[in-house]
MARDONU-282764 format. One line per 2 residues: their letters; for each residue z, x, y of N, C-alpha, C. Coordinates in pm, whole numbers, padded with zeros to 5 digits, m for minus. Atoms other than C-alpha are relative to their C-alpha. Last residue first. Layout:
BEGIN
a) Z/X/Y/Z/X/Y/Z/X/Y | ...;
//
This chain:
BEGIN
qr) m00105/00097/m00032/07224/09785/09915/00021/m00010/00150 | 00062/00127/m00038/06886/09961/09876/00104/m00106/00038;
ma) 00057/m00012/m00136/07052/10304/09882/m00066/m00129/00047 | m00109/m00003/m00098/07274/10211/09581/m00057/00006/00143;
kv) m00056/00136/m00011/06974/10105/09370/00108/m00004/00106 | 00102/00086/m00062/06796/10434/09437/00055/m00141/00024;
pq) 00025/m00029/m00143/07111/10643/09374/m00100/m00095/00065 | 00144/m00023/m00001/07217/10477/09043/m00043/00017/00145;
lr) 00081/00046/m00113/07598/10513/09029/m00148/00036/m00019 | 00087/00107/00049/07771/10548/08690/m00101/m00046/00106;
yi) 00077/m00051/00114/07925/10888/08776/m00096/m00105/m00056 | 00095/m00102/m00047/08024/10762/09122/m00085/00053/m00115;
sv) 00109/00066/m00073/08183/10443/08984/m00107/00099/00046 | 00087/00064/00100/08384/10642/08727/m00120/m00066/00070;
va) 00068/m00108/00075/08526/10865/09002/m00100/m00060/m00099 | 00104/m00054/m00088/08604/10567/09227/m00080/00108/m00071;
yf) 00102/00104/m00013/08792/10394/08941/m00116/00052/00087 | 00110/m00031/00092/08970/10723/08869/m00109/m00107/00004;
sl) 00106/m00071/m00072/09176/10659/09182/m00118/00034/m00090 | 00093/00099/m00056/09378/10400/08990/m00117/00066/00071;
il) 00071/00066/00111/09535/10677/08781/m00104/m00098/00053 | 00094/m00097/00057/09620/10886/09088/m00080/m00062/m00115;
ci) 00112/m00018/m00092/09775/10587/09269/m00106/00094/m00059 | 00077/00124/m00001/09993/10497/08972/m00124/00015/00087;
ll) 00075/00005/00125/10101/10861/08936/m00086/m00126/m00008 | 00111/m00095/m00013/10200/10877/09303/m00088/m00003/m00125;
ia) 00098/00060/m00091/10408/10561/09262/m00121/00091/00017 | 00060/00116/00067/10586/10701/08956/m00108/m00064/00087;
gg) 00095/m00044/00102/10639/11043/09116/m00069/m00117/m00068 | 00117/m00055/m00068/10795/10889/09425/m00106/00046/m00098;
nn) 00072/00111/m00061/11021/10676/09205/m00124/00048/00077 | 00048/00097/00099/11127/10957/08973/m00085/m00110/00063;
lw) 00101/m00060/00087/11150/11239/09228/m00060/m00103/m00095 | 00122/m00027/m00077/11325/11035/09495/m00111/00053/m00090;
is) 00048/00130/m00048/11583/10890/09256/m00130/00017/00075 | 00085/00059/00103/11613/11226/09078/m00054/m00137/00042;
pn) 00142/m00033/m00022/11740/11380/09403/m00094/m00064/m00103 | 00050/m00079/00113/12073/11191/09362/m00149/00029/00018;
ls) 00097/m00096/m00054/12170/11068/09709/m00055/00090/m00110 | 00010/m00131/00065/12346/10755/09580/m00105/00087/00068;
fp) 00137/m00037/00039/12441/10461/09798/00002/00140/m00059 | 00049/m00126/m00057/12796/10320/09810/m00143/00026/m00047;
ii) 00132/m00040/00052/12860/09950/09741/m00041/00129/00073 | 00087/m00065/m00098/13228/09857/09778/m00133/00034/m00066;
pe) 00106/00086/m00057/13462/09619/09597/m00077/00065/00114 | m00031/00019/m00141/13652/09884/09390/m00115/m00078/00065;
mg) 00061/m00093/m00094/13578/09833/09024/00042/m00032/00143 | m00088/m00113/m00020/13772/09683/08734/m00052/00103/00097;
yd) 00052/m00113/00075/13487/09457/08624/00087/00125/00015 | 00002/00043/00140/13680/09150/08736/m00054/00110/m00090;
em) m00133/m00024/00055/13748/09336/09060/00008/m00041/m00146 | m00012/m00144/00025/13375/09346/09132/00135/00033/m00062;
mk) 00087/m00032/00114/13352/08967/09090/00010/00148/m00034 | m00068/00048/00120/13651/08917/09320/m00082/00033/m00125;
dm) m00106/m00095/00032/13492/09136/09589/00075/m00040/m00127 | 00058/m00110/00076/13178/08923/09576/00106/00102/m00040;
gd) 00003/00027/00143/13379/08616/09677/m00058/00112/m00084 | 00051/00135/00029/13301/08631/10048/m00017/m00025/m00149;
gl) m00092/00110/m00031/13351/09008/10078/m00060/m00132/m00044 | 00034/00134/00048/13197/09342/09991/00106/m00102/00039;
qi) m00120/00069/00047/13232/09658/10200/m00036/m00143/m00039 | m00007/00141/m00039/12908/09855/10224/00124/m00062/m00061;
pn) 00039/00103/00098/12968/10228/10182/00015/m00142/00056 | m00071/00123/m00039/12985/10455/10491/m00041/m00114/m00093;
ih) m00121/m00039/m00074/12895/10813/10386/00084/m00123/00034 | m00074/m00087/00091/12646/10705/10118/00132/00042/00064;
yy) m00080/00086/00087/12548/10416/10343/00066/00078/m00114 | m00103/00072/m00076/12439/10657/10614/00090/m00082/m00091;
wt) m00104/m00097/m00041/12258/10891/10374/00113/m00072/00074 | m00083/m00028/00118/12073/10600/10212/00110/00100/00033;
ip) m00075/00123/00034/11954/10485/10554/00090/00025/m00120 | m00113/00021/m00093/11860/10836/10671/00083/m00123/m00033;
la) m00107/m00101/00003/11660/10910/10350/00113/m00027/00099 | m00117/00043/00079/11463/10584/10316/00118/00096/00012;
ll) m00056/00123/m00056/11212/10646/10596/00130/m00039/m00071 | m00067/m00034/m00126/11157/11008/10491/00061/m00123/00066;
sg) m00119/m00080/00031/11083/10904/10132/00079/00031/00127 | m00102/00088/00058/10846/10627/10242/00129/00073/m00030;
sl) m00048/00088/m00106/10654/10866/10469/00111/m00092/m00051 | m00084/m00079/m00092/10628/11133/10198/00059/m00087/00111;
vg) m00125/m00035/00071/10505/10878/09942/00093/00080/00091 | m00083/00121/00015/10250/10730/10182/00133/00030/m00065;
ll) m00051/00033/m00133/10118/11073/10283/00089/m00123/m00005 | m00103/m00099/m00034/10089/11169/09916/00061/m00029/00137;
al) m00120/00030/00078/09905/10844/09833/00113/00096/00035 | m00058/00124/m00053/09656/10896/10116/00130/m00035/m00072;
lt) m00065/m00035/m00127/09604/11256/10006/00062/m00122/00065 | m00120/m00080/00031/09534/11144/09649/00076/00035/00127;
te) m00106/00093/00043/09301/10868/09766/00129/00074/m00033 | m00031/00091/m00110/09093/11120/09962/00114/m00093/m00037;
my) m00097/m00067/m00087/09119/11382/09686/00036/m00088/00120 | m00131/00003/00068/08949/11145/09443/00107/00063/00087;
tt) m00050/00138/m00010/08661/11092/09688/00138/m00013/m00063 | m00033/00026/m00141/08615/11467/09725/00060/m00139/00017;
fa) m00123/m00074/m00033/08633/11523/09348/00044/m00027/00144 | m00113/00068/00065/08379/11247/09280/00132/00069/00036;
lr) m00021/00127/m00068/08137/11390/09536/00120/m00075/m00057 | m00054/m00029/m00133/08176/11743/09404/00030/m00129/00075;
fr) m00137/m00052/00014/08132/11626/09042/00064/00024/00137 | m00092/00114/00020/07833/11405/09127/00145/00049/m00011;
sm) m00033/00028/00140/07651/11706/09265/00100/m00115/m00010 | m00143/m00024/00023/07512/11684/09617/00035/m00038/m00144;
gl) m00030/m00115/00085/07133/11709/09606/00148/00029/m00022 | 00022/m00124/m00077/07007/11489/09890/00040/00124/m00079;
si) 00144/m00020/m00015/06975/11195/09649/m00032/00130/00073 | 00050/m00045/00131/07340/11232/09554/m00149/00027/00006;
li) m00051/m00136/00026/07442/11216/09921/m00051/00054/m00134 | 00073/m00097/m00084/07216/10916/09990/00044/00142/m00032;
gf) 00138/m00010/00050/07355/10717/09695/m00081/00101/00079 | m00001/m00080/00123/07714/10796/09793/m00142/00019/m00054;
eh) m00024/m00142/m00037/07651/10670/10147/m00002/00089/m00122 | 00124/m00045/m00066/07504/10343/10018/00010/00148/00036;
mr) 00102/m00019/00103/07798/10302/09779/m00132/00051/00059 | 00064/m00131/m00014/08044/10360/10063/m00106/00026/m00107;
es) 00055/m00021/m00134/08163/10005/10125/m00084/00127/00010 | 00112/00093/m00021/08206/09934/09753/m00067/00023/00135;
tl) 00114/m00040/00083/08418/10246/09695/m00122/m00088/00027 | 00051/m00129/m00048/08654/10182/09988/m00125/00041/m00078;
ml) 00070/00024/m00127/08693/09816/09895/m00063/00128/00052 | 00118/00081/00030/08776/09897/09533/m00083/m00024/00126;
it) 00097/m00091/00060/09013/10176/09641/m00131/m00075/m00031 | 00048/m00092/m00103/09194/09937/09876/m00107/00093/m00054;
gf) 00085/00077/m00092/09217/09664/09613/m00058/00088/00109 | 00129/00019/00068/09347/09922/09363/m00097/m00080/00087;
vg) 00075/m00125/m00007/09618/10025/09609/m00137/m00015/m00065 | 00035/m00028/m00140/09736/09668/09655/m00084/00125/00014;
fg) 00109/00091/m00038/09717/09584/09284/m00045/00026/00144 | 00121/m00034/00072/09919/09895/09197/m00118/m00089/00039;
iv) 00058/m00120/m00063/10178/09834/09466/m00134/00033/m00064 | 00053/00044/m00129/10238/09481/09335/m00068/00117/00072;
ly) 00118/00080/00031/10276/09618/08982/m00068/m00048/00129 | 00108/m00094/00029/10513/09888/09107/m00130/m00075/m00029;
li) 00038/m00063/m00126/10730/09618/09265/m00115/00098/m00021 | 00074/00101/m00077/10729/09417/08943/m00049/00060/00132;
fl) 00129/00017/00067/10828/09728/08747/m00087/m00101/00076 | 00085/m00113/m00038/11101/09804/09000/m00139/m00013/m00061;
ma) 00041/00021/m00138/11244/09455/08953/m00090/00113/00049 | 00099/00108/00003/11245/09505/08576/m00051/m00030/00141;
lg) 00127/m00060/00043/11419/09841/08625/m00111/m00105/m00007 | 00053/m00080/m00111/11693/09669/08825/m00134/00063/m00034;
ga) 00049/00093/m00101/11744/09407/08555/m00061/00072/00119 | 00125/00056/00053/11768/09680/08291/m00060/m00100/00098;
sd) 00106/m00097/m00026/12026/09858/08508/m00135/m00052/m00051 | 00035/00009/m00142/12246/09548/08508/m00115/00094/00034;
ae) 00063/00131/m00021/12240/09530/08130/m00044/m00015/00145 | 00135/m00007/00055/12305/09904/08106/m00074/m00132/00018;
ma) 00085/m00078/m00088/12600/09878/08344/m00144/00006/m00052 | 00019/00074/m00125/12765/09593/08154/m00095/00075/00093;
qi) 00088/00115/00026/12708/09762/07818/m00028/m00077/00128 | 00136/m00050/00022/12853/10093/07942/m00097/m00117/m00017;
le) 00048/m00043/m00131/13164/09919/08079/m00145/00049/m00010 | 00035/00122/m00076/13209/09733/07748/m00049/00035/00140;
pm) 00139/00041/00027/13188/10064/07559/m00041/m00123/00080 | 00035/00114/m00086/13506/10192/07729/m00144/m00044/m00022;
md) m00117/00081/m00032/13686/10428/07489/m00033/m00124/00083 | m00060/00055/00122/13381/10575/07319/00113/m00097/00032;
rw) 00096/00096/00053/13198/10616/07651/00052/m00064/m00129 | m00022/00126/m00071/13508/10780/07798/m00098/m00108/m00046;
tl) 00049/m00006/m00137/13478/11043/07528/00026/m00134/00067 | 00078/00113/m00050/13700/11037/07222/m00047/00028/00142;
it) 00043/m00021/m00138/13838/11326/07019/m00091/m00115/00041 | 00134/00053/m00023/14043/11277/06702/m00033/00017/00147;
ya) 00048/00028/m00136/14343/11473/06584/m00140/m00062/m00004 | m00110/00018/m00095/14564/11516/06277/m00047/m00043/00139;
qa) m00100/00093/00053/14322/11474/05986/00110/m00032/00101 | 00052/00137/m00008/14032/11628/06179/00098/m00103/m00053;
dl) m00013/00061/00132/14232/11948/06230/m00042/m00146/00010 | m00113/00087/00032/14105/12092/06556/m00004/m00048/m00145;
qs) m00126/m00072/m00017/13890/12387/06665/00122/m00080/m00047 | 00000/m00115/00091/13556/12256/06532/00131/00079/00008;
ql) m00022/00049/00136/13629/11922/06699/00006/00115/m00101 | m00144/00020/00020/13665/12101/07032/00031/m00048/m00141;
gq) m00068/m00129/m00001/13308/12234/07018/00149/m00012/m00026 | 00030/m00068/00126/13165/11899/06913/00071/00135/m00009;
kl) m00069/00072/00107/13341/11722/07201/m00022/00070/m00134 | m00142/m00037/m00009/13221/11986/07448/00080/m00066/m00113;
ai) m00012/m00138/00047/12861/11944/07330/00147/00045/00004 | 00026/m00001/00144/12890/11566/07365/00016/00141/m00057;
ld) m00121/00030/00076/13057/11589/07706/m00021/00008/m00150 | 00026/m00060/00131/12770/11766/07881/00120/m00021/m00091;
nk) 00125/00053/00052/12744/11569/08205/m00034/00054/m00138 | m00022/00137/00049/13111/11621/08294/m00126/m00061/m00058;
ne) 00122/00076/m00029/13055/11996/08320/00013/m00139/m00060 | 00069/m00077/m00104/13371/12209/08342/m00126/m00073/00045;
pv) 00113/m00087/00037/13550/11937/08150/m00053/00080/00117 | 00081/m00008/m00122/13903/11804/08223/m00116/00096/m00029;
vv) 00077/m00123/m00020/14044/11713/07881/m00080/m00012/00130 | 00121/00030/m00075/14316/11447/07872/m00071/00132/00032;
la) 00029/m00111/m00089/14568/11523/07597/m00133/m00033/00068 | 00130/m00068/m00002/14683/11198/07448/00007/00124/00087;
sl) 00104/00096/00043/14972/10968/07365/m00134/00070/m00011 | 00100/00040/m00098/15210/11260/07379/m00090/m00109/m00058;
rq) 00116/00071/00054/15531/11358/07201/m00091/m00046/00113 | 00105/m00095/00038/15796/11620/07277/m00121/m00068/m00066;
ya) m00018/m00137/m00049/16066/11352/07281/m00109/00091/m00056 | 00114/m00072/00057/15938/10999/07219/00004/00145/00049;
gt) m00047/m00076/00116/16277/10835/07276/m00111/00079/m00066 | 00050/00057/00125/16110/10578/07498/00051/00071/m00124;
le) m00017/00145/00000/16308/10650/07817/m00038/m00061/m00135 | m00142/00031/00018/16337/11023/07741/00023/m00150/m00008;
ql) m00037/m00045/00134/15964/11065/07690/00146/m00032/m00030 | 00047/00103/00092/15906/10852/08000/00029/00040/m00145;
dk) m00077/00123/m00019/16129/11077/08210/m00044/m00109/m00097 | m00130/m00014/00068/15980/11395/08061/00084/m00127/00015;
lk) 00018/m00002/00144/15627/11288/08160/00133/00006/m00074 | 00014/m00137/00048/15729/11198/08513/m00008/m00004/m00153;
ly) m00127/m00070/00018/15673/10831/08574/m00030/00146/m00030 | 00002/m00143/00029/15379/10633/08708/00142/00055/m00008;
vt) m00123/m00066/m00047/15379/10253/08683/m00009/00146/m00042 | m00036/m00138/00033/15044/10074/08652/00130/00046/00065;
sk) m00094/m00018/00112/14996/09696/08631/00062/00139/m00016 | m00082/00117/00033/14795/09529/08906/00113/00031/m00099;
na) m00091/00034/m00109/14653/09841/09070/00094/m00114/m00032 | m00110/m00095/00004/14503/09956/08739/00104/m00032/00108;
ep) m00076/00026/00121/14294/09638/08723/00120/00094/m00010 | m00078/00125/m00005/14187/09662/09088/00085/m00025/m00124;
nk) 00050/00071/00118/14086/10030/09078/00083/m00127/m00014 | 00143/00026/m00021/14120/10223/09404/m00065/m00063/m00122;
ld) 00077/m00073/00100/14458/10350/09276/m00150/m00020/00011 | 00121/00082/00012/14650/10249/09589/m00095/00076/m00090;
ai) 00134/m00061/00000/14988/10414/09538/m00109/m00105/m00010 | 00096/00105/00036/15348/10316/09620/m00140/00060/00017;
gs) 00129/00011/m00069/15628/10570/09631/m00084/m00115/m00053 | 00016/m00105/m00102/15985/10669/09543/m00131/m00014/00077;
il) 00142/m00004/m00036/16087/10354/09356/m00016/00100/00114 | 00027/00011/m00142/16430/10421/09203/m00151/00006/00023;
fk) 00055/m00113/m00074/16450/10366/08831/m00014/m00035/00148 | 00007/00042/m00139/16650/10149/08591/m00040/00121/00084;
gn) m00045/m00092/m00104/16603/10189/08218/m00017/m00060/00139 | m00048/00073/m00116/16545/10021/07887/00051/00099/00104;
as) 00044/m00079/m00115/16337/10159/07603/00035/m00077/00126 | 00013/00079/m00123/16493/10042/07279/m00037/00093/00115;
mg) m00109/m00017/m00095/16418/10251/06970/m00020/m00093/00121 | m00087/00116/m00012/16182/10109/06709/00116/00014/00096;
qy) m00067/00031/00126/16021/10435/06602/00107/m00107/00017 | 00053/m00063/00119/15930/10535/06961/00088/m00032/m00121;
gq) 00036/m00139/00002/16031/10295/07233/m00054/00046/m00133 | m00031/m00057/00131/16036/09923/07288/m00052/00142/m00005;
gi) 00108/m00012/00097/16051/09777/07637/00049/00056/m00132 | m00050/00044/00130/16254/09682/07942/m00114/00008/m00100;
iv) 00102/m00004/00105/16196/09858/08274/00066/m00036/m00133 | m00056/00002/00134/16411/09771/08578/m00114/m00007/m00101;
ls) 00082/00068/00099/16279/09875/08919/00067/00012/m00136 | m00017/m00040/00139/16500/09966/09215/m00088/m00085/m00092;
dg) m00054/00103/00088/16413/09954/09583/00013/00054/m00142 | m00145/00004/m00012/16372/10264/09803/00065/m00107/m00084;
vk) m00063/m00131/00019/15998/10221/09856/00150/m00009/00028 | 00046/m00101/m00095/15903/09855/09833/00072/00131/m00029;
la) m00076/m00124/m00007/15925/09573/09582/m00062/00094/00103 | m00072/00004/m00129/15813/09210/09592/00091/00121/00015;
ln) m00144/m00008/00030/15718/09228/09221/00087/m00006/00125 | m00034/00111/00090/15365/09104/09293/00149/m00003/m00034;
ea) 00008/00125/m00075/15334/09336/09594/00042/m00119/m00086 | m00116/00003/m00091/15457/09636/09397/00003/m00130/00081;
lk) m00117/00025/00082/15203/09554/09125/00125/m00008/00086 | 00000/00144/00031/14925/09529/09382/00120/m00038/m00084;
ea) m00018/00084/m00119/15007/09875/09522/00011/m00148/m00031 | 00130/00035/m00056/15058/10067/09198/00019/m00109/00105;
lv) 00065/00125/00040/15419/10174/09157/m00139/m00011/00061 | 00097/00042/m00102/15558/10527/09168/m00071/m00125/m00053;
va) 00132/00046/00042/15871/10603/08968/m00086/m00028/00123 | 00047/00118/m00073/16199/10793/09007/m00141/m00034/m00048;
sq) 00047/00089/00105/16413/11062/08846/m00039/m00132/00065 | m00019/00144/m00016/16442/11329/09120/m00056/m00077/m00119;
ep) m00133/00034/00051/16495/11703/09068/00026/m00150/m00004 | m00028/m00061/00131/16125/11792/09093/00136/m00042/m00058;
kp) m00026/m00143/m00013/16065/11540/09377/00038/00057/m00137 | m00137/m00052/00015/15924/11200/09282/00007/00152/00019;
fs) m00035/m00017/00141/15580/11105/09420/00138/00065/m00011 | 00058/m00119/00061/15576/10996/09781/00030/m00001/m00149;
ga) m00092/m00087/00072/15664/10710/10016/m00072/00122/m00055 | m00137/00009/m00053/15390/10464/10109/00090/00088/m00085;
vi) 00009/00075/m00126/15010/10467/10071/00139/m00019/00063 | m00128/00052/m00048/14988/10735/09799/m00018/m00070/00135;
kq) 00003/00146/00010/14633/10768/09668/00132/m00064/00044 | 00077/00053/m00112/14591/11128/09784/m00002/m00153/00003;
hl) m00086/00001/m00118/14872/11237/09550/m00071/m00058/00122 | m00088/00117/00005/14659/11135/09251/00087/m00010/00125;
gf) m00035/00034/m00138/14382/11380/09339/00094/m00117/00011 | 00037/00139/m00027/14251/11369/08982/00040/m00047/00139;
ye) 00129/00036/00059/14238/11741/08901/m00043/m00144/00022 | 00105/m00099/m00015/14505/11901/09120/m00136/m00052/m00046;
fe) 00032/m00020/m00142/14738/11605/09170/m00124/00088/00014 | 00068/00122/m00043/14724/11511/08801/m00039/00010/00148;
le) 00135/00000/00056/14805/11872/08709/m00079/m00123/00045 | 00077/m00107/m00063/15102/11888/08944/m00144/00002/m00049;
qd) 00042/00030/m00136/15235/11549/08839/m00090/00107/00060 | m00034/m00127/m00062/15243/11605/08464/m00054/m00007/00143;
ig) 00100/m00100/m00037/15223/11242/08366/00065/00132/00042 | m00074/m00123/m00025/15407/10954/08199/m00097/00114/00020;
rl) 00075/m00124/00022/15211/10630/08230/00085/00120/00041 | m00078/m00118/m00036/15379/10294/08188/m00079/00126/m00034;
fg) 00054/m00113/00076/15159/09983/08191/00070/00126/00049 | 00046/m00119/m00071/15346/09675/08311/m00048/00108/m00096;
pr) 00034/m00111/00090/15418/09318/08208/m00053/00119/00080 | 00143/m00018/00022/15587/09101/08472/m00025/00114/m00097;
te) 00034/m00116/00083/15937/08960/08511/m00150/00004/m00025 | m00002/00021/00143/15969/08705/08793/m00037/00129/m00073;
se) 00116/00066/00059/16042/08817/09147/00020/m00021/m00149 | 00073/00089/m00091/16301/08935/09400/m00116/m00075/m00064;
as) m00087/00109/m00043/16571/09099/09187/m00076/m00106/00077 | m00064/m00030/m00127/16318/09312/09003/00083/m00121/00040;
al) m00082/00103/m00063/16183/09324/08650/00054/00051/00133 | m00051/m00051/m00127/15909/09507/08468/00075/m00111/00071;
lg) m00020/00108/m00096/15840/09438/08101/00068/00057/00123 | m00134/00054/m00015/15705/09734/07906/00002/m00118/00095;
fs) m00002/00128/m00069/15399/09917/07782/00145/m00049/00010 | m00068/00107/00072/15345/10278/07683/m00006/m00127/00084;
el) 00024/00133/m00053/15156/10591/07778/00069/m00104/m00088 | m00066/00092/00092/15237/10959/07741/m00009/m00138/00062;
rp) m00040/00134/m00042/15000/11201/07906/00074/m00071/m00112 | m00076/00078/00098/14932/11576/07885/00040/m00136/00059;
ll) m00106/00076/m00065/14653/11707/08112/00075/m00083/m00103 | m00050/00102/00092/14434/11984/07970/00120/m00068/00066;
ak) m00145/00023/00006/14227/12194/08210/00030/m00105/m00105 | m00061/m00043/m00126/13882/12341/08278/00152/m00012/m00005;
vq) m00121/00077/m00031/13754/12323/07922/00063/00057/00127 | 00039/00130/m00056/13392/12440/07883/00119/m00088/00037;
dn) 00053/m00016/m00136/13494/12805/07842/m00036/m00132/00066 | 00138/00051/m00005/13709/12721/07538/m00049/00004/00145;
ql) 00087/m00117/00016/14021/12940/07557/m00148/m00040/m00001 | 00038/m00048/m00133/14200/12634/07696/m00085/00127/m00006;
lk) 00112/00080/m00049/14197/12485/07346/m00050/00049/00136 | 00117/m00024/00084/14412/12766/07202/m00123/m00074/00055;
aq) 00048/m00135/m00032/14662/12753/07489/m00126/00033/m00079 | 00063/00006/m00132/14691/12376/07446/m00056/00136/00038;
ls) 00127/00071/00014/14756/12412/07073/m00074/m00003/00134 | 00093/m00090/00068/15020/12680/07134/m00137/m00065/m00018;
ds) 00049/m00099/m00095/15197/12464/07392/m00103/00093/m00064 | 00005/m00136/00054/15225/12179/07146/m00061/00095/00102;
qr) 00033/m00090/m00110/15327/11822/07230/00009/00143/m00049 | m00109/m00089/m00043/15329/11624/06906/m00050/00092/00111;
is) 00013/m00135/00053/15078/11341/06879/00113/00087/00054 | 00002/m00108/m00098/15133/10966/06926/m00015/00135/m00070;
ke) 00124/m00077/00020/15033/10699/06674/m00011/00115/00101 | m00006/m00048/00139/15385/10550/06649/m00123/00085/m00034;
ls) m00068/m00129/00000/15378/10530/07029/00011/00059/m00141 | m00143/00006/00033/15125/10251/06989/00059/00141/00002;
qk) m00070/m00047/m00119/14782/10221/07146/00152/m00016/m00015 | m00133/00062/m00005/14660/10025/06840/00076/00032/00128;
ew) 00007/00138/00047/14281/10088/06845/00136/m00071/00016 | 00067/00082/m00100/14302/10398/07066/m00006/m00147/m00043;
yg) m00083/00035/m00117/14570/10557/06846/m00071/m00098/00093 | m00046/00139/m00003/14378/10532/06520/00080/m00038/00122;
pa) 00094/00097/00058/14348/10908/06464/00060/m00141/00003 | m00020/00013/00144/14590/11091/06699/m00101/m00101/m00054;
qi) m00102/00096/00043/14445/11166/07038/00025/00014/m00148 | m00038/m00040/00136/14239/11425/07230/00118/m00088/m00040;
ql) m00140/m00005/00043/14082/11262/07534/00011/00049/m00144 | m00010/m00028/00143/13756/11297/07730/00148/00013/m00036;
yg) 00130/m00009/00065/13628/11187/08071/00008/00022/m00151 | 00057/m00133/m00014/13956/11056/08212/m00129/00006/m00079;
tt) 00004/m00086/00118/14108/10745/08058/m00030/00147/00028 | m00043/00041/00133/14229/10523/08340/m00003/00115/m00101;
an) m00123/00080/m00003/14216/10574/08715/00051/m00034/m00139 | m00109/m00076/m00061/13969/10864/08705/00131/m00077/m00002;
iv) m00036/m00116/00082/13742/10685/08457/00119/00075/00058 | m00063/00041/00126/13742/10345/08628/00048/00122/m00079;
sa) m00119/00081/m00027/13679/10464/08983/00074/m00032/m00129 | m00105/m00088/m00052/13440/10743/08881/00130/m00076/00020;
ya) m00043/m00093/00104/13234/10511/08661/00116/00087/00048 | m00073/00076/00102/13226/10236/08921/00051/00092/m00110;
qd) m00130/00037/m00055/13133/10473/09203/00085/m00073/m00104 | m00079/m00123/m00012/12854/10627/08997/00141/m00030/00050;
yt) m00039/m00044/00134/12726/10282/08897/00090/00124/00007 | m00102/00093/00050/12732/10154/09255/00049/00042/m00138;
gl) m00122/m00032/m00072/12544/10462/09372/00115/m00088/m00043 | m00059/m00118/00064/12289/10404/09096/00127/00046/00070;
qm) m00039/00032/00137/12220/10050/09219/00070/00119/m00066 | m00115/00090/m00003/12220/10130/09590/00052/m00027/m00141;
sr) m00112/m00077/m00053/11992/10429/09542/00127/m00084/00003 | m00050/m00086/00107/11763/10222/09320/00119/00084/00045;
mi) m00056/00079/00110/11725/09943/09574/00061/00088/m00108 | m00122/00066/m00048/11682/10172/09874/00067/m00075/m00114;
la) m00105/m00100/m00017/11436/10394/09688/00131/m00062/00044 | m00040/m00047/00133/11223/10101/09565/00114/00100/00010;
ff) m00084/00104/00061/11223/09944/09913/00046/00040/m00140 | m00123/00016/m00078/11101/10267/10073/00093/m00103/m00065;
la) m00091/m00106/00044/10849/10328/09794/00133/m00012/00073 | m00034/00029/00139/10686/09991/09864/00099/00104/m00053;
fa) m00101/00105/m00001/10708/10058/10238/00038/m00042/m00142 | m00126/m00046/m00060/10532/10393/10207/00108/m00108/m00007;
vs) m00067/m00091/00093/10260/10278/09965/00138/00039/00052 | m00034/00079/00119/10167/09978/10181/00073/00085/m00103;
am) m00116/00085/m00029/10191/10188/10497/00041/m00081/m00122 | m00120/m00084/m00003/09960/10458/10358/00125/m00084/00022;
ti) m00024/m00048/00137/09696/10197/10268/00128/00083/m00007 | m00047/00116/00078/09725/10022/10607/00033/00043/m00143;
ls) m00139/00027/m00039/09701/10359/10786/00058/m00119/m00077 | m00086/m00106/00053/09388/10452/10592/00146/m00024/00032;
rr) m00011/00017/00145/09218/10118/10661/00094/00104/m00061 | m00075/00123/00027/09296/10139/11034/00020/m00019/m00150;
kn) m00145/m00020/m00016/09193/10504/11061/00079/m00124/m00039 | m00043/00140/m00019/08844/10457/10917/00153/00002/00007;
rw) 00120/00068/m00047/08685/10802/10956/00029/m00149/00024 | m00016/00048/m00138/09037/10939/10932/m00130/m00055/00060;
in) m00112/00095/m00010/09041/10969/10553/00003/m00063/00139 | 00048/00132/00040/08695/11130/10554/00109/m00107/00012;
rw) 00073/00058/m00114/08833/11424/10752/m00050/m00141/m00033 | m00096/00029/m00108/09094/11496/10484/m00070/m00065/00120;
ai) m00074/00120/00039/08833/11466/10207/00099/m00040/00109 | 00091/00114/m00019/08608/11715/10390/00072/m00130/m00033;
ki) 00013/00016/m00145/08898/11960/10413/m00091/m00119/00033 | m00124/00065/m00043/08970/11910/10044/m00003/m00027/00150;
lm) 00008/00140/00040/08606/11985/09964/00125/m00078/00043 | 00100/00067/m00082/08623/12307/10167/m00009/m00150/m00031;
//
């Protein structure tokens, strides 16, 4: 009954109620758009960098990540992989061998390159590597060939069917020189990887470098990418700590985390300012509403209405206004964030260069993570509910005779 009365009281002054709801709705709308864009950019950046480089978790030899030398490689072991795959949290293990070399062609100057030997079928299945081909294809089973990243192929003035010369140093001081046919060109959706990466079959790179039956790392594909710490601890209990170490992508790329956290702090500061503005706006409305109705409150108390019932009704009025504002703001933001989630904003005019410096694709997708709506809507609703206590306190401190004389 009291809630019904509160609902009717809201529409006694439609203009004031609509202004209050609109202020809450538009504040939440801008907060949702800003946070969705920010978190969508982070998700895209993490996925772009992680999938094109390290994966979410790697098993390596101790000290490999600091030196990234073939001398710190691990021995390829089918029995070890079979043992680790028994862990329910491990979806797959992808063997990789990585090295560096000078790349040469007849049409350009020699350039440094990053050589990555992979198991093609596994990389196709879990990282969708075959979907990044823009020309040609990955080598056939019987073919000894390489795939170049798009920007690297452009810099070397090479295309599908040309030859690439690789000059480098192999395992234990061996020379690593070879000539390979280019079977395909791939757009890795990561600017840094696009400038330097050469994909070879795992066995081809092992033979080129003399690192037979050796791996730089085993890339672990987790069942749940959000629970890497538990998976890391579980795998550590299965491995010899003297022979293996386990690193998550956070361990391998701390600079990416620092950049994102710094940017996120700026976004949270903007949200705080926005919430502050909302708070003052809502408090002004509650202050005006309470002051205008003091005479009415005095009469109701004088007629026998309990202060608790009156305070509860008034509190429910502001609560319902806040809920309507939050629902309206959420519904306004949803179609826009959905559209830009499907069709990300393409950056240009110099902004693309800045994104490339961070190793990210120059686009801004929006996130549809439900926590964005829950956290921001909940925060604004909580602010409104706390400020609503001003009316409650005013009613309990009200002197009926004095209020009726106003």
